[in-house]
C-alpha positions in Angstrom: 4.8 179.1 -96.2 6.0 178.5 -92.6 6.8 181.9 -91.2 9.2 180.4 -88.7 11.4 179.2 -91.5 11.9 182.8 -92.6 13.6 183.6 -89.3 15.8 180.5 -89.7 16.7 181.6 -93.2 17.3 185.1 -92.0 19.7 183.8 -89.4 21.6 181.8 -91.9 21.8 184.8 -94.3 23.0 187.1 -91.5 25.7 184.6 -90.4 26.9 184.2 -94.0 27.2 188.0 -94.4 29.2 188.3 -91.2 31.4 185.4 -92.2 32.1 187.0 -95.6 32.6 190.5 -94.0 32.6 190.8 -90.2 31.7 194.5 -90.3 28.9 194.1 -92.9 26.0 195.1 -90.6 28.0 197.7 -88.7 28.7 199.4 -92.0 25.1 199.0 -93.1 23.8 200.6 -89.9 25.9 203.7 -90.5 23.6 205.0 -93.2 22.7 204.7 -96.9 24.2 206.4 -99.9 22.3 204.9 -102.8 22.9 206.3 -106.3 19.6 205.0 -107.8 16.0 205.5 -107.0 14.1 202.5 -108.3 10.3 202.9 -108.8 8.9 199.5 -109.6 5.9 197.2 -109.3 4.9 195.4 -106.1 4.6 192.1 -108.0 6.2 189.4 -105.8 8.2 188.0 -108.8 10.1 191.2 -109.4 12.6 191.9 -106.6 14.4 195.1 -107.4 17.8 194.3 -105.7 17.8 190.7 -107.0 17.1 191.5 -110.7 19.7 194.4 -110.6 22.3 192.3 -108.8 22.9 194.9 -106.1 23.3 194.8 -102.3 21.2 196.4 -99.6 22.1 200.1 -99.4 22.8 200.5 -103.1 19.3 201.3 -104.3 16.5 203.3 -102.8 13.3 201.3 -103.7 9.7 202.3 -104.0 7.1 199.8 -105.3 3.4 199.9 -105.9 0.8 198.3 -108.2 2.0 198.7 -111.8 4.9 201.1 -110.9 2.7 204.2 -110.9 3.9 207.8 -110.2 0.5 209.6 -110.0 0.9 213.3 -109.3 -1.7 213.1 -106.5 0.0 210.2 -104.8 1.8 211.7 -101.7 3.8 208.5 -101.1 5.5 208.6 -104.5 6.0 212.4 -104.4 7.6 212.1 -100.9 9.9 209.3 -102.1 11.1 211.3 -105.0 11.6 214.4 -102.9 13.6 212.5 -100.3 15.7 210.6 -102.8 16.6 213.7 -104.8 17.0 216.3 -102.1 18.3 214.3 -99.2 19.9 211.1 -100.6 21.0 213.0 -103.8 20.6 210.0 -106.1 22.1 210.3 -109.5 19.5 208.1 -111.4 15.8 207.6 -111.2 14.6 204.3 -112.8 11.0 203.5 -113.5 10.8 199.8 -114.1 7.8 197.9 -115.3 7.5 194.3 -116.2 5.8 192.2 -118.8 2.8 190.2 -117.7 1.9 192.9 -115.1 -1.3 192.1 -113.3 -2.1 195.8 -112.9 -1.8 196.4 -116.6 -3.9 193.3 -117.4 -6.6 194.4 -114.9 -6.7 197.9 -116.4 -7.5 196.3 -119.8 -10.6 194.6 -118.4 -13.9 196.5 -118.6 -15.0 195.5 -115.1 -15.4 197.0 -111.6 -12.3 196.5 -109.5 -13.6 198.2 -106.4 -11.0 200.2 -104.5 -8.5 199.6 -107.4 -10.6 201.6 -109.8 -9.0 205.0 -109.3 -5.5 203.5 -109.3 -6.1 201.5 -112.5 -7.6 204.6 -114.1 -4.1 206.0 -114.3 -3.1 203.1 -116.6 -6.4 203.5 -118.6 -5.4 207.1 -119.1 -2.1 205.9 -120.6 -4.2 203.7 -123.0 -6.3 206.7 -123.9 -3.3 208.8 -124.7 -1.8 206.1 -126.9 -5.0 204.4 -128.2 -4.2 204.7 -132.0 -0.9 202.8 -131.5 -2.2 200.2 -129.1 -5.2 199.3 -131.3 -2.8 198.5 -134.1 -1.3 195.7 -132.1 -1.8 192.3 -133.6 -2.7 190.4 -130.5 -3.7 190.9 -126.8 -0.2 189.8 -125.7 1.4 192.4 -128.0 -1.0 195.0 -126.8 -0.3 194.2 -123.1 3.5 194.4 -123.7 3.3 197.7 -125.4 1.0 199.1 -122.7 3.5 198.1 -120.1 6.2 200.0 -122.0 4.0 203.1 -122.6 3.0 203.0 -118.9 6.7 203.2 -118.0 7.2 206.1 -120.4 4.3 208.1 -119.0 5.5 207.5 -115.4 8.8 208.8 -116.5 7.0 211.9 -117.7 5.3 212.2 -114.3 8.7 212.0 -112.6 9.9 214.8 -114.9 7.0 217.0 -113.9 8.3 217.3 -110.4 10.2 220.4 -109.2 12.9 218.4 -107.5 13.8 216.5 -110.6 13.6 219.5 -112.9 15.9 221.4 -110.6 18.4 218.5 -110.4 18.4 218.0 -114.2 19.1 221.7 -114.7 22.1 221.3 -112.4 23.2 218.1 -114.3 22.9 216.1 -111.1 20.4 213.4 -112.2 19.1 211.3 -115.1 15.8 209.5 -115.6 15.5 206.0 -117.2 12.6 203.7 -118.2 13.2 200.0 -118.0 11.1 196.8 -118.4 11.8 193.4 -116.8 11.0 190.4 -118.9 9.8 187.6 -116.6 10.4 185.0 -119.3 14.0 185.7 -119.9 15.0 187.3 -116.6 16.5 190.3 -118.5 16.1 194.0 -118.1 15.3 196.1 -121.2 16.2 199.7 -121.4 13.5 201.7 -123.3 16.0 204.5 -123.9 13.7 207.2 -122.9 14.5 210.5 -124.6 14.4 212.8 -121.6 15.4 215.9 -123.5 12.5 215.3 -126.0 10.0 214.8 -123.2 11.2 218.0 -121.5 10.9 220.0 -124.7 7.3 218.8 -125.0 6.2 219.4 -121.4 8.2 222.3 -120.1 5.9 225.0 -121.5 3.1 223.7 -119.2 5.0 221.9 -116.4 8.1 224.0 -115.9 8.6 225.0 -112.3 11.2 227.7 -111.4 
């Protein structure tokens, strides 16, 4: 890719935005008021704003390999804190996608170097759900189900945080688990049962 062409396309894009709405960038510069925190995968094929059909400023986005929310990851914890306490988002979405390279790598019994501790989080998801995953009829089916279960467990990690627990008690926020299907271009809502999750984890993870 010729990097110079990016600046050319950027100029065309900016000019079109101004043509459609003269104050577009003036309004954008005034600040952001997103209603959604989107936690997704860094995969280059999964652009959060594009697949959701939203404009800049409408979604606060955090992406990493395989849409992880490890409790020890200060970056994801800081994003959640800022989104909930400062931006006061109304929804947190954890969005995975089928054919995820991180999930596929976690299923391989090989050394991945610096990725090992990161992929271990996904392998922990496999361990927690091993009986179900080993009933899958094919590697493709197993991969897809692990993608979904990984989203579920990352939603659990979101719900472990104090900021989110407090906002839920105040009826200010909801948590959702989605999966993006690369082959159809469609989002799938996993219909995460937040209340059920909270009932199961609050004895241990409740923070007053």
